[in-house]
VMD Tcl script that draws the C-alpha trace (Angstrom):
set ca {
  {-108.28 -151.26 14.12}
  {-111.13 -153.88 15.84}
  {-114.59 -152.85 16.93}
  {-116.94 -155.03 18.67}
  {-120.62 -154.76 18.90}
  {-122.93 -155.80 21.97}
  {-125.17 -157.69 20.14}
  {-125.94 -161.40 20.87}
  {-123.61 -162.94 18.34}
  {-121.30 -160.16 18.81}
  {-119.97 -158.86 15.41}
  {-116.17 -157.64 15.03}
  {-114.32 -155.62 12.12}
  {-110.79 -154.80 12.02}
  {-109.22 -152.25 9.94}
  {-105.23 -151.99 9.80}
  {-103.11 -148.85 9.75}
  {-100.59 -148.67 7.11}
  {-97.17 -146.95 7.64}
  {-94.91 -146.02 4.65}
  {-90.98 -145.26 5.39}
  {-89.08 -143.38 2.70}
  {-85.17 -143.44 3.02}
  {-82.52 -141.19 1.68}
  {-79.07 -141.80 2.37}
  {-76.78 -138.65 2.88}
  {-73.75 -140.72 3.46}
  {-72.04 -144.18 2.88}
  {-75.12 -145.96 4.41}
  {-77.95 -146.97 1.67}
  {-81.34 -148.59 2.33}
  {-81.83 -151.33 -0.27}
  {-85.72 -150.20 -0.52}
  {-88.20 -148.17 0.96}
  {-89.91 -150.26 3.92}
  {-93.84 -150.48 3.80}
  {-95.66 -152.50 6.60}
  {-98.87 -152.74 8.43}
  {-99.63 -152.08 12.16}
  {-103.08 -152.61 13.95}
  {-104.43 -150.16 16.41}
  {-104.67 -152.41 19.15}
  {-100.58 -153.14 18.83}
  {-99.37 -152.35 22.51}
  {-97.11 -149.08 22.95}
  {-93.17 -149.47 23.06}
  {-93.82 -152.74 20.90}
  {-90.75 -152.90 18.17}
  {-92.53 -153.14 14.78}
  {-89.67 -153.42 12.34}
  {-86.03 -153.55 11.81}
  {-84.29 -151.17 9.29}
  {-81.06 -152.31 7.86}
  {-78.81 -149.83 5.99}
  {-76.11 -151.43 4.38}
  {-72.48 -148.99 3.50}
  {-69.27 -148.66 5.37}
  {-67.90 -145.22 6.65}
  {-64.52 -145.53 7.52}
  {-64.62 -142.27 10.25}
  {-67.62 -143.95 12.19}
  {-66.04 -147.94 12.30}
  {-68.49 -149.12 10.04}
  {-71.66 -148.15 12.78}
  {-74.60 -147.19 11.30}
  {-77.14 -144.60 13.30}
  {-80.66 -144.16 12.32}
  {-82.83 -140.77 12.90}
  {-86.34 -139.96 12.11}
  {-86.07 -136.74 10.10}
  {-90.03 -136.40 9.32}
  {-93.39 -138.16 9.99}
  {-95.26 -138.18 13.09}
  {-92.14 -138.81 15.75}
  {-95.03 -138.57 18.33}
  {-96.52 -141.57 17.90}
  {-92.61 -143.59 16.31}
  {-88.99 -143.65 17.09}
  {-86.10 -145.42 16.12}
  {-83.48 -146.96 18.10}
  {-80.53 -145.02 16.99}
  {-77.84 -148.13 17.14}
  {-79.98 -150.83 16.16}
  {-82.73 -149.09 13.63}
  {-85.74 -150.96 15.63}
  {-88.77 -148.87 15.29}
  {-91.17 -148.76 17.72}
  {-94.36 -147.47 18.54}
  {-94.07 -144.78 21.18}
  {-98.13 -143.57 21.81}
  {-101.40 -145.54 20.46}
  {-102.78 -145.75 17.22}
  {-106.37 -144.20 15.95}
  {-107.05 -145.63 12.37}
  {-110.08 -143.30 12.55}
  {-107.83 -140.06 13.02}
  {-104.78 -141.05 11.01}
  {-105.06 -143.76 8.16}
  {-101.60 -143.86 7.10}
  {-97.77 -142.43 8.74}
  {-94.87 -142.03 6.12}
  {-91.72 -141.82 8.07}
  {-88.26 -140.34 6.61}
  {-85.29 -141.95 8.36}
  {-81.69 -141.13 7.71}
  {-78.78 -143.25 8.12}
  {-75.60 -142.06 8.74}
}
mol new
graphics top color blue
foreach p $ca { graphics top sphere $p radius 0.5 }
foreach p [lrange $ca 0 end-1] q [lrange $ca 1 end] { graphics top cylinder $p $q radius 0.2 }
display resetview
């Protein structure tokens, strides 16, 4: 969050929003570690903020991995199922929601 006053000289202050993504493996695909990222309130909607990557091989899927958010704020975040790119669906407001925790499955 970046605030600017109307004084002279203008003063500014910034606060960041933290997003924690926890991961659970229910098939052969698995994440090597959880992700913790910092996203600022002024990040434009539809911006890609993280590329999730799971490893593993499922012969039934010919090695492809599908990503889905299974819990967390899906009104604000989404993931491209075929690539694992996490992106912002709506504006952030640190004063209303200072932290987001998303659970992502890779299958």
